[in-house]
VMD Tcl script that draws the C-alpha trace (Angstrom):
set ca {
  {101.17 104.78 19.90}
  {98.13 107.27 21.10}
  {97.75 109.31 24.28}
  {95.04 110.15 25.97}
  {94.25 113.80 27.60}
  {95.24 111.76 31.15}
  {98.99 111.52 29.55}
  {97.76 107.52 29.65}
  {99.52 106.25 26.49}
  {97.84 102.84 23.90}
  {98.80 101.37 21.17}
  {96.68 102.48 18.55}
  {95.96 98.24 17.24}
  {93.69 98.38 20.70}
  {91.42 101.23 19.73}
  {88.72 100.25 18.06}
  {88.06 98.61 21.45}
  {88.30 101.54 23.33}
  {86.44 104.68 21.83}
  {89.00 106.42 22.03}
  {87.33 109.83 20.58}
  {84.67 109.34 23.94}
  {86.77 108.12 25.82}
  {85.89 112.13 28.07}
  {82.40 111.61 28.28}
  {80.96 108.24 27.48}
  {77.61 108.22 26.73}
  {75.55 107.82 30.07}
  {78.25 108.15 32.22}
  {78.87 111.57 34.75}
  {81.69 113.80 34.27}
  {83.12 111.93 37.74}
  {83.46 108.71 36.23}
  {84.11 110.09 32.36}
  {86.98 111.21 34.39}
  {88.38 108.24 35.96}
  {88.01 105.74 32.78}
  {90.20 107.67 30.64}
  {93.05 107.23 33.58}
  {92.43 103.91 33.96}
  {91.73 103.14 30.17}
  {92.81 99.54 30.37}
  {89.85 99.22 33.54}
  {87.03 99.69 29.85}
  {89.25 98.48 27.74}
  {89.27 95.11 29.22}
  {85.44 94.96 30.33}
  {85.12 95.10 26.33}
  {87.24 92.55 25.84}
  {85.23 90.82 28.54}
  {82.38 90.39 26.33}
  {84.32 88.71 23.51}
  {84.95 85.50 24.98}
  {81.17 85.27 25.93}
  {80.26 85.97 22.32}
  {82.88 83.86 21.45}
  {80.98 80.29 23.87}
  {77.75 81.17 22.55}
  {78.47 81.14 18.98}
  {80.00 77.84 19.63}
  {77.70 75.78 21.42}
  {75.67 73.01 19.16}
  {72.38 73.14 18.16}
  {69.87 72.00 20.92}
  {69.36 68.37 20.24}
  {66.03 65.99 20.29}
  {65.01 63.03 21.45}
  {63.06 61.70 19.01}
  {60.78 58.93 20.15}
  {60.32 56.06 16.80}
  {58.83 52.27 17.37}
  {58.56 49.31 14.40}
  {58.63 45.76 15.02}
  {61.17 43.81 13.85}
  {60.48 43.50 10.30}
  {63.25 43.45 8.52}
  {65.45 44.76 5.85}
  {63.41 47.56 6.99}
  {63.30 47.91 10.94}
  {65.00 45.04 12.83}
  {67.42 44.63 15.72}
  {67.73 48.39 17.94}
  {71.70 47.24 19.02}
  {72.39 45.32 15.33}
  {75.16 46.54 13.17}
  {72.56 46.94 10.95}
  {69.53 48.17 11.98}
  {67.45 48.32 9.45}
  {67.51 50.31 6.07}
  {64.49 52.59 7.46}
  {66.69 53.50 10.66}
  {69.50 54.49 9.41}
  {67.55 56.69 6.70}
  {66.51 58.28 9.92}
  {69.72 58.65 11.62}
  {70.48 60.12 9.07}
  {68.50 63.01 8.31}
  {68.69 63.94 11.91}
  {71.98 63.78 12.83}
  {72.23 66.39 15.58}
  {69.24 64.06 17.45}
  {69.08 61.28 19.32}
  {66.61 58.06 18.08}
  {65.37 56.65 19.85}
  {64.20 53.22 18.34}
  {62.29 50.61 20.15}
  {60.60 47.37 18.46}
  {57.27 45.99 20.10}
  {54.13 45.28 19.26}
  {52.83 46.87 16.16}
  {49.69 48.10 16.94}
  {50.84 49.19 20.19}
  {53.50 51.71 17.53}
  {50.35 53.12 15.98}
  {48.25 53.82 19.58}
  {51.01 55.04 21.25}
  {51.49 57.53 17.68}
  {47.84 58.52 17.30}
  {47.72 59.72 20.74}
  {51.28 61.47 20.74}
  {53.33 59.44 23.11}
  {56.13 58.70 20.40}
  {57.03 60.71 17.59}
  {56.90 58.60 14.39}
  {56.33 54.72 13.13}
  {59.15 52.92 10.59}
  {57.96 51.60 7.71}
  {53.33 52.26 7.79}
  {50.97 52.80 5.30}
  {48.66 55.32 4.90}
  {46.07 53.03 6.37}
  {48.21 52.29 9.28}
  {48.19 56.33 10.26}
  {45.24 57.83 9.28}
  {45.77 61.42 9.63}
  {49.11 60.94 10.61}
  {51.91 63.46 8.76}
  {53.64 61.93 6.10}
  {56.80 63.53 3.91}
  {56.33 63.96 0.57}
  {58.71 60.89 0.01}
  {58.15 56.91 0.87}
  {60.61 55.36 2.74}
  {60.20 51.49 0.59}
  {57.05 50.16 -0.91}
  {55.01 47.42 0.30}
  {54.29 44.54 -2.50}
  {52.58 41.42 -0.82}
  {52.21 38.43 -0.67}
  {50.42 35.28 0.17}
  {53.01 32.62 0.64}
  {52.46 28.55 0.82}
  {54.12 25.24 1.46}
  {55.50 23.10 -0.80}
  {53.45 21.18 -2.67}
  {49.96 23.23 -1.56}
  {47.41 23.56 -4.31}
  {45.57 27.06 -3.76}
  {46.59 30.31 -5.15}
  {44.95 33.72 -3.91}
  {41.60 34.74 -6.65}
  {40.24 37.44 -4.54}
  {38.86 37.31 -0.82}
  {36.77 34.83 -2.17}
  {39.29 32.54 -2.25}
  {40.46 32.97 0.88}
  {37.51 31.67 2.84}
  {38.65 28.11 1.45}
  {41.76 28.57 3.83}
  {43.63 29.00 7.12}
  {45.43 32.60 6.90}
  {48.20 33.59 9.39}
  {48.67 37.31 9.17}
  {49.76 40.05 10.95}
  {48.07 41.40 14.75}
  {47.39 45.59 13.51}
  {48.84 45.74 10.02}
  {47.35 47.43 7.32}
  {47.81 45.71 4.06}
  {45.51 47.03 1.26}
  {45.16 50.09 0.16}
  {41.13 49.83 -0.92}
  {40.58 48.13 2.59}
  {38.94 45.22 1.39}
  {41.30 42.77 2.44}
  {41.60 44.44 5.95}
  {37.77 44.29 6.26}
  {38.36 40.12 5.58}
  {40.57 40.10 8.28}
  {38.83 42.47 10.86}
  {35.26 40.27 10.36}
  {37.06 36.55 10.58}
  {37.39 34.10 13.09}
  {39.55 31.62 14.23}
  {40.82 28.85 12.59}
  {39.95 31.62 9.37}
  {42.43 33.42 10.23}
  {44.96 33.98 12.84}
  {47.25 36.93 13.97}
  {51.10 36.68 14.72}
  {51.67 38.69 18.05}
  {54.60 41.00 19.94}
  {57.49 42.49 18.28}
  {58.08 39.49 15.35}
  {54.69 38.37 14.90}
  {56.11 36.89 10.92}
  {58.03 34.00 12.51}
  {55.56 32.63 14.79}
  {53.24 32.58 11.20}
  {56.05 31.09 9.37}
  {56.67 28.22 12.28}
  {52.78 27.68 12.01}
  {53.06 27.18 8.06}
  {55.71 24.62 8.42}
  {53.80 22.93 11.20}
  {50.46 22.74 8.97}
  {48.77 24.70 11.24}
  {46.94 27.27 8.73}
  {48.01 27.09 4.83}
  {49.31 30.24 4.11}
  {50.90 33.04 6.06}
  {49.97 36.99 4.70}
  {53.22 39.11 3.93}
  {55.06 41.84 2.66}
  {57.91 40.24 0.02}
  {61.07 41.60 1.54}
  {60.25 40.91 4.41}
  {59.69 37.37 3.88}
  {62.81 36.18 1.51}
  {64.74 38.11 4.58}
  {62.97 36.00 7.33}
  {62.80 32.74 4.99}
  {66.69 33.13 4.75}
  {67.39 34.22 8.37}
  {66.04 31.00 9.80}
  {67.50 28.46 7.05}
  {63.60 28.09 5.81}
  {65.33 25.06 2.42}
  {64.86 26.96 -1.13}
  {61.37 26.06 -2.30}
  {59.95 24.67 1.03}
  {57.99 28.03 0.95}
  {56.88 29.83 -2.07}
  {53.99 32.48 -3.29}
  {50.48 31.28 -3.42}
  {49.91 35.46 -5.69}
  {50.06 39.21 -4.52}
  {47.41 40.89 -3.13}
  {47.92 43.60 -5.53}
  {49.52 44.26 -9.15}
  {51.94 46.69 -7.69}
  {53.41 47.84 -4.37}
  {52.34 50.33 -2.14}
  {54.34 53.11 0.00}
  {55.56 52.78 3.53}
  {56.45 56.31 4.86}
  {57.80 57.13 8.40}
  {54.94 58.24 9.80}
  {54.90 61.45 12.53}
  {52.52 61.74 14.87}
  {49.84 64.79 14.75}
  {50.03 65.20 17.76}
  {53.61 67.65 17.92}
  {53.47 70.80 15.33}
  {57.44 70.14 14.67}
  {56.69 66.97 12.72}
  {55.27 68.62 9.82}
  {59.10 70.03 9.73}
  {60.61 66.70 10.21}
  {58.98 65.09 7.95}
  {60.27 67.62 5.06}
  {63.51 67.13 6.88}
  {62.97 63.32 5.80}
  {62.08 64.33 2.09}
  {64.53 65.83 1.01}
  {67.22 63.41 3.10}
  {66.68 61.04 0.78}
  {65.57 62.86 -1.99}
  {69.58 63.62 -1.00}
  {70.86 60.52 -1.05}
  {69.30 59.52 -4.07}
  {70.60 62.22 -5.86}
  {74.16 61.16 -4.37}
  {74.14 57.14 -5.02}
  {74.66 56.91 -1.38}
  {70.61 55.57 -1.06}
  {71.35 53.09 -3.44}
  {74.85 51.68 -1.83}
  {72.83 51.90 1.78}
  {70.33 49.52 0.65}
  {72.92 47.14 -1.35}
  {73.70 46.56 1.54}
  {70.29 44.54 2.73}
  {70.47 43.77 -0.91}
  {67.87 45.80 -1.87}
  {67.05 48.10 -5.10}
  {65.29 51.51 -4.59}
  {61.98 50.73 -4.47}
  {61.50 53.79 -7.18}
  {63.58 52.55 -10.01}
}
mol new
graphics top color blue
foreach p $ca { graphics top sphere $p radius 0.5 }
foreach p [lrange $ca 0 end-1] q [lrange $ca 1 end] { graphics top cylinder $p $q radius 0.2 }
display resetview
């Protein structure tokens, strides 16, 4: 127990809050006020103790959460129904990378998503090739591989042997997609006319293109291999009815989550996503996630 000059007593364990050595003349306080404080040490103590809960409350406040606006079209197993238990593995990876933020993920026409990204109306698009999003901020780590295949109905003799071989068929593609790295095939699509090239539109263009192929309204469909296999299974198309007629390129190109160049935070978000992908790959969690979609790690 410590006795003040005023005669008041105070337990020693409260001394750190009172500064007893300064209680007679606190810095910047008049002698009269100093005397009043000395006579009422617990008032001085109370004012200091009130500061402590305020500090603790401040420390307990969660970090500011952002709403990250992301868009894609229906392109399973990469991106699917936002309300589904399995909305696409890219969506799940994005949520793992930004657990404190709200991922506002919606599907719609791909061409519109790319345009909105370029204008900064949204934060990211999912499953983009470098040619889909020129000038966008791309993470160091890709989020998948895009192997593009031409598909035909059973009994069709045509095979893909370069852009020239396309001139003899009717081809279905997805509106707004960028398919090849050098632009040769994309240039052909851009300058071709109906019926030589017919574009599927909306949030799920592949389903429309498969329907055209099955009804013989087109001769071939061009699509990502994983997406086509997933969709054929979901549509319960009999095995062998639709099959490969050759690949656009020998190797698949990288797929990314492309962030808008209009927002400074995009660089940090790209780095955070890359770090998450690398961490999940090292821990084995990435392989477990991909297995839920019947996929292997694109880097293995």
